[in-house]
N, C-alpha and C positions, 0 to 999 in steps of 0.2 A: 559641655555638654550640648552645646546643638551642634558643631563641629563631628562632635561623635556619630551624634545620632545622621547628618548627612552624611557620614560615612560611611557609615552601616546602609543607611540605603542604597548609596552610591554601590556600593559591593555587592548587595542584591539583586542592583538594577543589572551591573553590569555582569554577575554570573547567571539569571536567569535569560539575559539579550544571550549568550553564550549557547544554551542547552538549544536544542531544534526536536522537537516531538514529529515525529513521521505517524501518520496512520494509514493502517494498508485493508484496503475493506474490499470484500468479492460482494458486488450490491447486483443480488442476480435480477436477469434480463430490467436492469438498469433504462429506462427511456417511458414511453408513454403511460406502462401499466402504473407508473407510480402515482399516486394521487399530493395533491396539494398537503394535506395532513402529514401523508407520512414523507417528503418532501422535506417539511416543516423539525418533523422527527430525526431525519437523518442530520438535517443541516446544526441542530441542537446537540447532537452526537458525537459532532466530529467540529465543533465551533473550537474548542479548546487546544488544537493542534496547528502545524506552522506547515504542512503540507499535507497533504492530504492523496494515494495513489486509490485509486476505482480499477475493477480489473468488474469484465460484461458490462458494460455499456453495447446496448444493440446497435448493430449497424447500421442499420437502417433509419427510416424514419421517426425523429422519436429520441433517439438516445443522447447525439448531441444540443439537442433541444433544454433537455431534462437538466444534463453536466451545468447548461448555461445558467438554469431557471434555479437550481443549487447554488450556483455559486451567487447569483441577483439575495436568493433570500441569506446567503451568508454576510453579504455587502450590508444586510438590512442592520447584523450584530454588532457593530461597531468597530470593526477591522475591515478594512481595506483589502479584497482578493482579486485573485485572476488566473485565468485557467489557460488547459488546454489538452486538445482533443488529439488521438491519433485516428488516424485514417484507418478504415479497416482493414481486418487483418486478412492477409492473401490465403488464409485456408479453401481447397476446392473441395476435400474430404470430408471434414466439421463443419461444424458451427461458425461464421464469423463474425466477428464480434471488433469494439474497440476499446479503448483505454484512454483515463483522463486525469489529469496533475492537477490540481489545486493547492494554492498557496495562497498563503499571507504576504502580502507585497512589503510591507514595515519590516517584513526578517529576513524575507527571500527574494533573490534575483535569477532569473530563469536568462543563462547563458547561449549564446544561440539557438540552433535547431532543436526539435524532437525528430527522432526520427524510430522508424520501427525497423529490429534490424532482419535486415532483406539476407546474408551471408545462407543461411540455414533455415529457410523459408520455404523449401520441401521436405527437409525435415522435422520442422514443428510447426503446427498446422496453426497457431496462432502465435507467430514469432513477435519476442520482447520488444515494450517499448523504453525505448531511452529519452530522459532528460536529466540536461547539468543545471545545475543548481549555486550561485553564489550564495555562501552563507559565511557575514564576517569575514568577506576578502578569501575565501576557502572556499574551495571547488568538490562537488561531491555526483555524482551521475547514479539516479537511480532507473532500474533495472524490472520492468514492472510484468509479470507475466502471468497466463492464467494457463496452466496442461490441459491437455485430454484430460478426460475422464478416468478412475482408476482403471475401471477396465477395460481402457484402450491402453496401457500401463505406457503413464507419463515418465517413465526412465527411461523410455528411449527417444523422448526430447530431452529431456535433462541432462544428459549426459553430453548433450552440447557444449553446456554451459560454462564446461572445465573448460573449452576453449575461448572465452569471451575474456578473459584478466589480459593475455600475451596478445588477443588482437586489441583491444585498449590497453596497452602499458602505462600510458599517459594519464589515466580517469581512474578515480578513485569508485570502482563501483559497488553497489549496494544493490544485491536480487532480492525483492520482494512479489507476494502477491500469492496467488493460490494454485501451487506446488500438484495436489492431488496427490500425494504422498507423502509420508510423513520424514521428518532430517534422520531421522536413526538408516533410511536407506541406505544399503551400499553406494547408489548413484552420486551421492551428495560428498561423496570421500574427497574423492580429487578433488573440490574447492576446499575442502577442509583442511586439505593438506599444503595449499595456499595459502593458507591462514584467516577462511573464512568461517564466522562462527551465527551458528543461528542462535536468535536472541528466546528463543520458546524449545523447553524439551518436555516432552510427555506433557504438551497442551493440545486440548483437541478445541481446533476452530470450524468445527462443521453443526448445523441443528439438527436432532435428532426429528423424527415424524410425530413422537410422545414421549411426554418424560417418564423417565421411570422412576419415583418418587423423585430425588432433587437433580436426578441424572439426566440432561437435556442435550450434553454433547457425544457428537459420533465419531469424529474423526481427525487425526495430525494432520491438515490439510495447508494451512496458509502459516508462513512464515515470514521474518527478514534475517537473510544473511549478511554480514559486514566483517569487512577487515579490519583487526584490535590493533592493527600497527598503524593505522592511518585513521580512525573513528574511536573513540573512546565510549565504552559503553556507560549509560548512569540508569536507564531504568527500563521498564518492558512492562506489557501484558497485554490483557485482552480487555474486552467492553461486553461482559455480558447484559447487552442491551434487550434480549428476549425477556427477564424479569419484571422488563418493565409492562407486560401484557400480559392479559391476563390466561393467555394459553398461545400456546408455541403455534396455533395455525394462525395465530392475527401477526404473530413476531414474525413467521416466515412470509409476509407479506412484505415486508423491508426486506428480507434474504435469508437464507438458508444458512450464513455463512453470520460467523461476529467479527466485527475487526480486532485488529490487531494495534500494537502502537512499540512506538521504538523512541527513548530519548537519549541523544547522545550529544557528544559535543566534538568540533576536527582537531586533530590535532596538529 
């Protein structure tokens, strides 16, 4: 009986360790404007995930400090976390920002240097941020992105993503972030033809200014695209954090986007 129980516990331990959960969140204007209580709320929301990708980190003073402070709060919750912050994006015509990754060091290792993709920096205002992680001795490269707003036609930037798999043929790329564009748009078709699949379909991820009855979500902007050939889908979803607030106005102090998440294992 004891041996059976030991085997079951070992099985579940190995199974849970082989699974990884990524969370992606556009944390609007993430910097010194976020209060201590807001940072604590964010930390509690993301604490059960393994890798966090944050978009819209303030480029100037306060952005990097907020990421460091958030990581410090996470470190007080039982697990050890590390983080990486990008340089400011090279946008000259739009809003310069940073990206950040935060990860649990017991399960995840950063391999090599992170980088902003410079090849299309003239065509993409906020060039995507790459980081390669080792999970159970297998590698995955996350490509975090924040597109220009819908009114500026983000598809004019996203169309360059179809070149990235052939530019990095040896990397297992996963594209994630705020595309300001639904996955149903034809601009994603070249990636889909290469075997990339979105984790969400017909799922809105931005907050309205005001709820209409229980309808508080506005647009299908955030997503994660993975290659099923190399990555096994287990589960995915959203976190409706706004439901914990008395009003959308209060919730939007955290962000105008909700977090999305992807649970997977590597083939």
